[in-house]
Structure formats: structure tokens, C-alpha cells
C-alpha positions as CSV (number, residue, x, y, z in Angstrom):
1,M,91.9,170.4,39.8
2,K,92.9,173.8,39.9
3,K,96.0,175.5,41.7
4,S,94.3,177.7,43.7
5,F,91.7,174.7,44.5
6,R,94.6,172.7,45.8
7,I,96.8,175.6,47.9
8,Y,93.1,176.7,49.5
9,R,92.8,172.9,50.4
10,L,96.7,172.5,51.9
11,I,95.7,175.8,54.1
12,I,92.2,173.7,55.5
13,R,94.0,170.5,55.7
14,I,97.0,172.8,57.4
15,L,94.6,174.2,59.8
16,G,93.3,171.7,60.8
17,L,95.7,169.7,61.9
18,L,96.7,172.4,63.7
19,A,93.5,172.4,65.2
20,L,93.7,168.8,66.1
21,M,97.1,168.9,67.9
22,G,95.7,172.3,69.7
23,Y,92.3,170.1,70.5
24,I,94.5,166.9,72.1
25,L,96.7,169.0,74.4
26,F,93.8,170.8,75.7
27,L,92.4,167.0,76.4
28,I,96.0,166.1,78.1
29,D,95.8,169.7,80.7
30,E,92.3,169.3,81.5
31,G,92.7,165.9,82.3
32,V,89.0,164.4,82.5
33,P,89.1,161.6,83.6
34,L,87.2,158.4,82.8
35,L,88.8,154.7,85.0
36,T,89.9,156.7,88.0
37,K,86.4,157.9,89.4
38,Q,82.7,157.6,88.4
39,P,82.5,159.6,85.4
40,T,79.5,161.9,85.0
41,F,77.7,163.2,82.0
42,A,80.1,166.0,81.5
43,D,83.0,164.1,81.8
44,I,81.6,161.6,78.7
45,S,80.5,164.6,76.7
46,V,83.8,165.8,76.0
47,Y,85.2,162.4,74.5
48,M,82.1,162.4,72.6
49,L,82.8,165.9,71.4
50,F,86.8,164.7,71.3
51,A,84.9,161.7,68.2
52,I,83.3,164.2,66.7
53,F,85.7,166.4,66.1
54,L,88.2,163.4,64.7
55,A,85.7,162.6,62.5
56,A,85.2,165.7,60.9
57,F,89.4,165.7,60.9
58,I,89.4,163.0,59.3
59,C,86.6,163.5,57.2
60,L,89.0,167.1,56.2
61,W,91.6,164.7,54.0
62,K,88.5,163.4,51.0
63,Y,85.3,165.8,52.1
64,E,85.5,168.6,52.8
65,L,81.3,169.1,53.3
66,I,80.8,166.7,55.2
67,S,84.1,167.7,57.3
68,G,82.5,171.4,57.4
69,I,79.6,170.4,58.7
70,L,80.6,168.1,61.4
71,M,82.9,171.2,62.6
72,L,79.7,173.2,62.9
73,V,77.8,170.9,64.2
74,W,80.2,170.2,66.6
75,Y,80.5,173.5,67.3
76,G,76.7,173.4,68.4
77,L,77.1,170.7,70.1
78,V,80.3,172.7,71.9
79,L,78.1,175.8,73.4
80,L,75.1,173.3,74.0
81,C,78.0,172.0,76.6
82,I,79.4,175.0,78.0
83,F,75.1,176.6,78.1
84,E,73.6,173.5,80.0
85,V,76.2,170.5,81.1
86,W,79.3,171.6,82.1
87,E,80.6,173.9,84.4
88,N,83.2,177.3,84.7
89,A,83.3,176.8,80.9
90,A,83.1,179.4,79.1
91,L,87.0,179.4,77.8
92,V,86.0,176.8,76.0
93,G,83.7,178.9,73.5
94,M,86.6,181.1,72.8
95,V,89.1,177.6,72.2
96,A,86.4,176.4,69.9
97,L,85.4,179.5,68.0
98,P,89.2,178.8,65.1
99,I,88.1,175.3,65.2
100,S,84.3,176.9,64.2
101,I,85.9,180.0,61.6
102,I,88.2,176.6,60.7
103,G,84.9,174.5,60.0
104,I,83.5,177.4,58.0
105,M,86.0,177.6,55.5
106,V,86.2,174.3,55.7
107,L,82.3,174.5,54.4
108,I,82.6,177.5,51.8
109,F,85.5,174.9,50.1
110,G,83.4,172.1,50.0
111,I,80.6,174.2,48.5
112,L,82.8,175.8,45.5
113,K,84.5,172.5,45.1
114,K,81.3,171.1,44.0
115,R,79.4,173.7,42.2
116,A,83.0,173.5,40.1
117,F,83.3,169.8,39.6
118,S,79.4,169.5,39.2
119,S,78.9,171.7,35.9
């Protein structure tokens, strides 16, 4: 593999790891309870979105193209939840924007990697 691909992959993985740590800190700070009260769809959707992001993060280590698609789908679902499900969640869109940028970078890397190794 070319050295530039290795460096780009390392940068993307580090950014993905930072995004995961930030996401976990965000969930801890929000403190969305599931066991203390009857959960609403808004409460459950937070964890469903985290599961999608976690799947994208796991795919980041081997399948960059799938990971990039999952991150962009995740961002689209976050925007949908902001406008339709959650109340007073405009800040979440700003917090999710860096993850969508990482998703675009991962998607571009996956496409470039597929082109480089298929020819």
C-alpha cells in the first residue's frame, strides 16, 4: 500500500477514535436514562443512533467505504431526529457536524482505495 494511503488511513482512524470518545462523553453528559423511567422514542433513538455510529466506527478499521456511508446515514438520521423527534436539540447538529465531515473523508478514502487497488 502506498505511504500516502497509510498516513491518510491513520489520520482517519485517529479522528474516528476522537469522535467515538467525544460521542461517549456526550452520552454521559446527557444522561439519557433507560432503566429509571419509561423510555420514550426520543430516549431510545439516542441509543439507536449510537449503535449505528459504533457500527461505522468498527467498519472504519477494515471497510472504509461502508464506514463512510454509515457515518453519512447516521448524520442524516441525526438531522431527522433534530427536526422531528427531539426537542431543543439544535446544538446536537453542531456537535454531529464534525462526525459527518469525518464520514465524508472516510467515504472519499474508501473510493480512492477501491480505485487504486481495483486497477
